[in-house]
N, C-alpha and C positions, 0 to 999 in steps of 0.2 A: 500176421497180416493185419489183421481186426482192429490186433490191440495197439499197433502199430497210427493203425486210420484213425481212432476212436479218441487215442493222444493226444493228433494232429489237429484233427476237427476240433477235439476238447479247448484245443492253447487258442486258437481261431476264433474262437464264440467266446471265450476269454477275453482275449483285445477288442472283439467287437464290442460287446458290453462294456467293455473300458471307455472304448468311446464314446459310451453314450452318458457315461459316470462325471467324469473325468472335469470334462467343459475348462474353463479359460482357466489357466494360470493363477496361480494365491502367492499370497506375502510378501510381496514388493511393496515399496514404502518409498515418500517422501527421500528423494536424496538429490546430489548433490550431481547438475546436465554437465557432463564430463564434453558436450559438444560446444560448453560454452566459457571460454576465456583460459583458463587452466587448473585442467578440476571442477570445472563452476566457478571459478571464484574468477574478477579481475580488479587487480591493486594497480592503481595508477599514480602515483606521487608527482604528475602535473611537472612530465619531467625532472624530474628532478630536484624543484621545488620544496616537497615535503610538505606541505600545505594541504587542504582543501578538500575536509572531510566533505564524504554524498549525502545530500539531502535527501527534497522532494522531488520525485520521480513521474512521468510521464507515460505511460506505454498506447504505442500507436499502434494504426490496424496492423500493418505487414508487419510485426513481431517486435518494431526497433525502439528500444527503451532513453528515452529523453532525462540524463539528471541533472540535479542542481548543488555545484558545488558552492565550498563554502572561500571565507576570503582566499585568492593566491595573487601573490606580488606580481605584477605587472610592469614591467621597466617606462618608465614615463608614467605612471596613471597609477599607484600604488596599489591598497589591495582592492583586489574586485573580482567579486561572484562570476561564476562563468556558469554556461549551459554544454553538457558535452551528447554528443547522442552516440549510443550504440546497436551496432547490429544483432543480429541473433547468434550469431557465434562467440559475441563478445568483446569485437573489436571496432576502434572509435570507424564510424561512418562517413569517411572523407568529404560527403556529397552534404554536408549537416556545416552550415559555417564558413569556419578557416579550419582547414584541416582538423574538421568534428566536435570544432566549440566555433563557439558564441561570447566572447569578454561583455558585459551586460553593464550600465553605465552606474551600477547600485555600488557606492566604495562607501564601507565600513572600515572601520579601526582596529574590528575580531573576523576571525576566523570562521566563525561557527557557519553553520549552512542550512540555520533553520529559520535562515531570513529573508527563505527567495518561495516563493509560490507559484506552483507552475496551472494552466487550464487548459483544456483544447474547446471549441469552437464548431459547432455543428460544420464550419464551412472548413475546418481543418487547422485554421489559423490559433496560431496558441497565445497566450498572455501569460506573461510575466510580472507577478507581482513583489516589491522589495520596497526599499528606502534607501535615500543619498544618504541620509547617515544615520548616527545611532538612535536617535531621537523623530523620527518622521522628517518630514511626513510621509503620507500613503504611496507608492511612486508603482501606476502600472507603463507599460509597453505592451506593444502586441507585434511578434513574429509572422513569415510566412512560410511554409510548411520544412522549407529548410533554413530557418533561420535566419533569412533576410527579413532587414527593418519593414515594415509595414508604412508606408507613407498617411494612409487615409486615417491612420487612428490616433489621434491624439496632434494631426498636424506633423505624423512622423517625428513625433518626439515622445515626449515620456507627459503619461497625465498624473498630475499632484494634487493630491489631497488633503488638505491642513484642518486639523479640530479643534486646535486653538490651543491644544497638552502637549504633552509628549506621543507618540504613536508608533505603533510598532504594525504595519503590516506585518500576520501570520498566514490566513486562509486564504482560499478566493474557490470561487465557481460557476458556472455558467447556466442562467437559466434558458430553457427549452427556446425565447424566444433570441437569444444570442448577447442579451444585458449581463453583465458580468455584476458580481459582489465579490469586495473585498472586506474581511475581518479581519482584527486583529487586538492585541494588547495597549491602555489609553491612559495615564496616571496625573495624576499631580502629585508628585516626591514624596512620600512618607504623608498624603495624605489620601485623598478618596482614586477609586482604580474602578476603569469601564473599560467595557468591548466595545469596542469602535467595529461600525459596518458602515461600509459608503455601495450607493446603486452606481453602477454607470450604463446609458448609453452602448451600442455598438461600435458608436465614434468616438469614447472615451470621455463623452460628457457626462458629469454629473447629469443622474433621474431624480430629477424637481418633485417629481411627486413620489419621494423617498423618504419620510423623515424630514430633516428640515433641509432643505435644498440637496437633497439625497445624502443626507449623512445623518447618524444617529448615535448616541451614547447611550448604552446600558450600564446602569449602575451595579457594580457587584462588589459587595465588602468584602476586604480582605482577597482579590481575586487572586486564584495565585498559579497557574500556567498563560493565564491569556484564553486566544479563542483556539479550544484543540481540535475543535467539527464547526464548520461552514456547510451547507446542505439546501440548493433551491431546488423546489418542488416543481412539479409540470403546472400545473394553479399559479403557478407570481409566489408562493409562500415560502418565508426563507426558515431555517434551524440552526440554530449558536450554541453548540457547546463549549460551557466552560466550567471552571470550579473554583470552590471559597477553600477558604481558614478556617473557616469559624459558625460551625464546627468542616469537619473535612466535606465537603458536602459539591456532589455535583447538580448544576444547574444547564439546565436545557430551556431556550426561548425561543419560541413560537411565535414567528412574526406575518403578520399580513403582508399583500404586496406593496406596502406602501408603509414597513414600519409598525405599524401599530399591534400590540398586541394581539393573537392568533385568541380569540375566547373557547373555542374548540379546543387547544391544545391545552393538559396540564391542570392548573387552576389559573385561568386569566390569563394565558400565555405561557406560565415558566411550569417548571417540572424543578423542583429540587429534592437531591437525593442524598440522604445523610448516608446511607451505606456503604458509601466510597468516594474517593478522590480520584476524579475524572483527571487521567492522563493523556490518551489518545479518545477518537471517537470515530467510528465509520459506519454505512448506514447498508446495507442491504436489496437484495432484488425489489423483496416486499416491501419499503417503506419503512424496516424497522430500522431504531437505531440502536448500535454498539458502541459500549462504552466501557473502555477497560483503565483498569491500572496496576499497579506489579500485581497485586494478589485477588484482582475478583474481575470478576466482566459481572454487567448489567444489558440487557435488550429492550426495549419500548415496545410495543406499539406506534401506528403513525400513528396517534389521538396523544400522545406520551406516558399512556397508563404501563407498569411494565405488566411482559408478555412472560404472563403463566406457562406456557410452553419450554420456560428456556427457564434451565433449574429450577431452585426456590422460591418463588416468587416475584421471577425474573432478573432473577440471582445467582451467581455460576463463581463460589469460593474456594480459590485453587492452592489445592493442599500441599504442594512442594511448585513452589513459582519458582519459573526459571529467573527472573530478572527484578532487581531493584525497582528501576521505573521500566514500564510502558513507557515508551516516545509513540510508538505508531504502530495501528489497528487496520486491518484489511478484510473479507469477506470475500470469499472464494465463489464460483460462480457455483460451486458444488451445496455453497451452503456452509463449508470451514471456518472457522474465526483463525487468522492467523496473527500473532504478534510478533515484533521484536519491538528490545528497548536497551539499556544496562544492563549487561546479564553479571548471575553472582559467577559463572563460570566465563572470567574475563579472556581469556587468551583462544576465548572462539566465539564464531558467531552461532546467534542463538536464534531460533526458532519456534516456537510454541504455535501446537496447531488444537483447536478446538473443534465437537463435532457440531449440526444445528442446534441440538438438543441442550448443549454445555458442556459432554463428558467429553476428557483429553481423545484427541487424533492421533489413532496408534499407527497412522499412513507414517506420523513424525514421531515414531520409536515407541516404548513402550508406556513413556508417561506424555504421549505425545508430545516429546521434545525432541527436535534436531539439534545437531552441536555440528561443526564443520573448523575443527581445529583450527586455528592459523600460526599461534606459538605465540602471539602480538597482544595486547591488552585489543578489546575489541568494544566496539559501541555498533549498536542499529540505532535509525533515525529513522528509516524509512522502510517498509514493507507494500506491496503492491502486488494483487491480484487479479493478473489478466486474463481477457475472456479464452487465450489456449489455455488456461489449469497450470501452469506455470505460476513458480511466488518470484517474485525479485525482492531481494534486501540490500538498501544501499544504510552505509553509516562510516564509520571511523578507523582504524586501527594505526594504531602507534606504532610510530617506528623510534626507535631509545640509540644516539649518536651524541655518547658522550654525559654528556648531565643535560642535554637536552631531548626533547620528547616534540617530533613532527609528527601531527594529524595526518596519515596517507587515507585514501579514498575506498575501501571498497564496494564494492557490484558484485554480488553475487546472482547465481538460479539455481532453483531445485526446481525437479521434476518429479512427479510419482513414474516411479518405471514398470508397473504394472498397466500403467494409460497407456504407456509411450514405447517404451521397447523391452518386456518385459511376460503380454501378453501370448496369447496362444487365440489363434484365430477361433472362432465358434463358428462350428459345422452344424450346416443346418442339419433336418431328418433327414432328407434327400439326399446330402454328399453323406451322412454316419450310415445308412443301407448301402451304399456302393462303398467304401472303405467295409466294410461287415462282411460282404459277400466276396471282393476281392482279398478279402485274407481268408476264404474258404477255398477260394479258388487254389491260391498256392498251399492251404496244407495238404488239399485233394494233390496237388502235384509233388510235393514232398513223399507223400505215400505210395504214389505210380513210381518214383524212382526208388523208395524201397525197397 
């Protein structure tokens, strides 16, 4: 009897001790969200049209997301870009536009999704940027929260801005006062290249105090990919990220609110870093600028100097890169840096994650890389890290029919299973004490029955 009591009591107290030691469950990683689409992925072939890859995304406070689509052939209109809004389950949000879509008045001869930019103003209105023709001009329109045209913006039409040379809008940003910034590539064919920047008042008219009548051209010799990042700072200043091929160089222009160089940023308002050629850029919550290529990441402090706490002198060289080209980078609320682009693993959606110090984030896999196999050639054009901790990737999945290849859109959502469905609630000390006492009572009852 005494031996039975000691054994039962010992088991009870060992179990109670385990409650104190175990804590939350470990080992979860980022995985496709099973609550979104089909296994975390939505593939949309535009009602059988087979075109229209996914590009820029805009996360909304209710958890839904707006995705810009590449050119889709619309009867009587030709190829048009469109916006589509998806709910948290990956279904088209039928309250947005017509059946979940808004056809944009931007007409292009190709189907690339990268010529539409999105931004959200503090009042919830959506600013959309693009161009009505391959060579410009810049064109902006504004929509209400559900995709309705805003009659107060540019007289209910499109605000168009000509720079006098060929120009393509690539990026939008909204300043804290509601003013709108647009940036893109401008060039004289086979000659000079520029970053074109325009600043608009909230009604869509040019802000004359910026540059020359609201417009500015920044000369960049052998400009590579155009405007890769555009950031509006709280005090009215502006940052524009680009890259050059002579040699491979990242450039960050710091501008004052009037468009003149910011003397407190970099050297005379510009940072030139020959350690990598930028492919994508983002800004974190501390105002640090993150720039990524396929095989390296750099981070800069708000004044443009390299961030010494990141990698070596602000540079992380990726030992085993996942991407031939990095198309998009985002910084999650946790500080993790996530990339997508043209992957070496062509038949999968690929997402790479790095911690705030630059080391691979093992929540995305042992090497910091998460792949979602689709069995078809796939390219990620855009990555987004909303405040809810999820990560969204949009891009193109190619479907071959005979000798033809059609570019469908994919939209994927991944979540940290530890933070969502895989964790065990943490017990307070009082709860643990009650649990231990309950186990002891159970042991005594077992003893008495024995």
